[in-house]
C-alpha positions in Angstrom: 82.0 -52.4 189.8 83.4 -53.7 193.7 80.8 -56.8 194.8 81.4 -56.8 198.6 80.3 -60.3 199.5 79.7 -61.1 203.1 78.9 -64.4 204.6 79.0 -66.0 207.7 77.3 -68.5 210.0 73.6 -68.1 211.5 73.8 -65.3 214.0 77.3 -64.3 213.1 75.8 -60.6 212.2 76.3 -60.3 208.7 73.2 -58.3 208.1 74.4 -56.0 210.7 78.1 -56.1 209.0 76.3 -55.1 205.7 74.7 -52.3 206.8 77.8 -51.2 208.1 79.8 -51.5 205.4 77.0 -49.8 203.2 76.4 -46.8 205.1 74.1 -44.5 203.6 76.7 -44.8 200.0 76.0 -48.1 198.6 73.3 -50.2 198.2 72.7 -53.5 199.8 71.5 -57.0 198.5 70.0 -58.5 201.4 68.8 -62.2 200.5 66.8 -63.2 203.4 65.0 -60.2 203.1 64.0 -61.4 199.4 63.2 -64.6 200.8 60.5 -63.3 203.0 59.4 -61.2 199.7 59.4 -64.2 197.7 57.0 -65.9 200.2 54.6 -63.7 199.7 54.2 -64.1 195.9 51.2 -66.0 194.9 52.7 -67.9 192.4 55.5 -69.2 194.9 52.5 -70.3 197.5 51.1 -71.8 194.9 54.4 -74.2 194.4 55.0 -74.8 197.9 51.1 -75.6 198.3 51.3 -78.1 195.6 55.0 -79.6 196.8 54.2 -79.5 200.3 49.8 -79.8 200.8 50.3 -81.7 203.9 51.8 -78.5 205.5 51.8 -75.2 203.6 47.8 -74.0 204.0 47.2 -70.6 204.4 48.3 -67.5 201.9 50.6 -65.4 203.1 52.9 -68.1 203.7 53.0 -69.0 207.5 56.8 -69.3 208.3 55.5 -72.0 211.2 54.1 -74.0 208.7 57.7 -74.0 206.6 59.0 -74.7 210.2 57.0 -77.2 210.5 57.9 -78.9 207.3 61.1 -79.1 207.7 61.3 -80.1 210.8 59.3 -83.2 210.3 61.2 -84.1 207.5 64.7 -82.4 206.0 63.9 -82.9 202.2 61.6 -80.6 202.8 64.3 -77.9 203.0 65.4 -79.5 199.4 62.0 -78.7 198.4 61.6 -75.3 199.5 65.0 -74.4 198.3 64.4 -75.7 194.6 61.3 -73.2 194.5 62.4 -70.3 196.2 66.1 -69.9 195.3 65.7 -69.5 191.9 63.6 -66.0 192.2 65.9 -65.0 194.8 68.7 -65.3 191.8 66.5 -63.4 189.7 65.9 -60.5 192.4 70.1 -60.8 192.6 70.7 -59.9 188.9 67.9 -57.3 188.5 69.9 -56.2 191.4 73.2 -56.0 189.9 71.7 -54.9 186.5 70.2 -51.7 188.3 73.0 -51.0 190.4 75.9 -51.5 187.5 76.9 -47.9 187.4 77.6 -47.9 191.5 81.3 -47.5 192.9 80.3 -50.7 195.2 77.2 -53.2 195.8 77.3 -55.0 199.5 76.1 -58.5 198.7 74.8 -60.0 202.1 74.0 -63.5 200.8 74.3 -66.6 203.5 74.5 -69.3 201.2 76.8 -67.8 198.2 79.7 -69.4 198.6 77.6 -72.9 198.9 75.4 -72.1 196.0 78.8 -70.4 193.9 77.1 -67.2 193.5 80.3 -65.1 193.5 82.9 -64.5 190.8 86.7 -64.2 191.1 86.7 -60.7 191.2 84.4 -60.6 194.4 85.6 -59.5 197.7 84.5 -62.0 200.4 84.6 -61.2 203.5 83.9 -63.7 206.6 82.1 -63.2 209.5 83.8 -64.9 212.3 82.4 -64.6 215.9 83.1 -67.0 219.3 80.4 -69.6 219.4 79.6 -68.8 222.4 78.7 -65.1 222.0 77.3 -66.2 218.9 75.0 -69.3 220.2 73.7 -66.2 223.1 72.6 -63.8 220.2 70.7 -66.5 218.8 69.0 -67.7 221.5 67.9 -63.5 222.1 65.9 -63.9 218.8 62.3 -64.0 219.0 62.3 -66.8 216.0 64.6 -69.0 217.7 64.3 -72.2 217.2 67.2 -74.9 218.2 66.4 -77.8 215.6 65.9 -75.3 212.8 69.5 -73.5 213.5 71.3 -77.2 213.2 68.9 -78.4 210.3 70.0 -74.8 208.6 73.9 -75.3 209.6 74.1 -78.6 207.7 73.6 -76.8 204.7 76.2 -74.2 205.0 79.6 -74.8 204.5 82.1 -74.9 208.1 83.3 -71.3 209.1 86.8 -72.7 208.8 85.8 -73.7 205.0 84.3 -70.1 204.6 87.7 -68.2 206.1 89.9 -70.2 203.6 87.6 -68.8 200.5 87.6 -65.2 201.8 89.7 -62.4 201.2 88.9 -61.2 204.7 88.1 -62.4 207.8 86.0 -59.6 210.2 86.2 -61.4 213.9 82.3 -59.6 215.2 83.0 -59.2 219.1 79.4 -57.9 219.1 80.4 -54.4 220.7 78.5 -51.4 218.5 81.9 -49.0 218.4 84.4 -52.1 217.9 82.9 -53.4 214.8 82.4 -49.7 213.4 85.8 -49.0 213.5 87.0 -52.4 212.4 84.5 -51.8 209.3 85.6 -48.3 208.3 89.1 -49.9 208.4 88.1 -52.6 206.3 86.5 -50.3 203.6 89.3 -47.9 203.5 91.5 -51.1 202.4 88.9 -52.1 199.6 87.5 -49.0 198.2 89.7 -46.1 197.4 87.9 -42.7 197.8 88.5 -41.2 194.5 
């Protein structure tokens, strides 16, 4: 099995590129989606409510409550990570187990390098993007929160470091046709067709 791991900055287009890489052939593990699913678990709600009782009040967990908790004290992010990340790791292990006979799996995990979730044989693709284009894309998101993005960027490795650790650097210019061609060409270099 070839594990293609997609990393990059917030807003660089990791999920979009992951979907292009997967096409209709390969399964994707999307860590952000898994985090959202974990927040829906009653056991996680109970742990977060106990740890952050001042902020977490309603089930299912309201994203605004989490943002409020993190914005008012950045240490709360560490507390949330401590509760949520082990659950996401379990989901990742199950995904890999379930897809162990697949030729390729795509791993869309924003903190892959930071949490050392990769193996030496994994193929790491770093998505790079022009900062102005990236910021413009982020501002278009309905959930855009400048302070939150700044806090989240602090827990990520700088993009230059990610590029050094990557096997491939893919520059996202946010043009669909160009990116489809670039991804197809890159996939051809990684996956040898039978």
